[in-house]
C-alpha angles and dihedrals in degrees: 000000000000120000114254090232127043125180115238121183121238119234118250114278117253092245091061095246089135133241120332124224112297117262125225115251111211130215118230091259091053090050090055091051091048094053104033094092091060096032110033091181095057115125140168090249091054092051090049090049091054088050090051087053089057093246093117130037109183121181119260129219119226086260092056099255116147115238118197120201122207089260089054090052092049090050090050091048090052091050093050092047092051089052095046103036103030101025090226118172116237091253091060092042089054089053092048092051092046088053089058102262107156105147139040118298131173116248130239091044118208119214139159124265122170091346092303128104110258124200123206121204120215091224123044123233089211117102109267127202105233142144127284119230129207120229090257091052091051093048093050095048100040099034089228121149121247090236091057093052091049089051091051089052091049092054093043096245090126127014109179125195128266116229122169091344092306124109116228131189128209124228095268093053090045089056091046089055090048091052093047090048088060091049090049089065086068095048098265110145137187094271090055089058094068089092091057093047093046091050092049092048092052093048092047090051091050094051090045090055091051096050104022098111093050094043089054093047119123089213105100094209094049091049091048090051089050092052089049089051090049090053089051094047092047090054093047093051091047091053092045092052090050092052093048091048093049091049092053094043090054088061089056096054096046 
């Protein structure tokens, strides 16, 4: 059996100072042990799945063992945090990593555009071409129970799409199920989610009223500007809700 830690030498530093102390390369089992305290649902199969999705590229020994460097572990930690804390689908996580995101960042992220504060949502409101996932796929990846998904369907939280007699879910609904599965660990069920759905419905209606004329415009540029504005407003309202929630929760823990 391979050791859980294997020394791998560092390359010489660019300034010619010579090699630094060797790092410990971890086997996939050791990576699980290192992260399980922060991510109780971590598993070898999940790490392999992320590798299959081209999010991780660990080194391999001649015998085929995976070797994870410290940078690999940090990348994995970032991926898992984006899944857990921001509920980002893998497609968006891949884009974030490709853009150079390696550490923790707050989302939404405010910036400055044209002298005005611009807000960037972690998930786009535009229609995205993505895969469809069967119920079995969703259950295996999210760890959710079949009963919970049925309950979410009953309360209209997710709907899915029937194709050839099989119900499929898109990436957004898959991530919703993943998030609800986490809440279920604390006893939150489908019926408790009515408050979230009602709140989302009201906010969507408000934003639709604000931008409805432009969104219905036949002018492509005006419609594009309206969709950009909708993205911005969605990010602002998300950030505002987060601030209001934090303010109220602070009262609880006083």
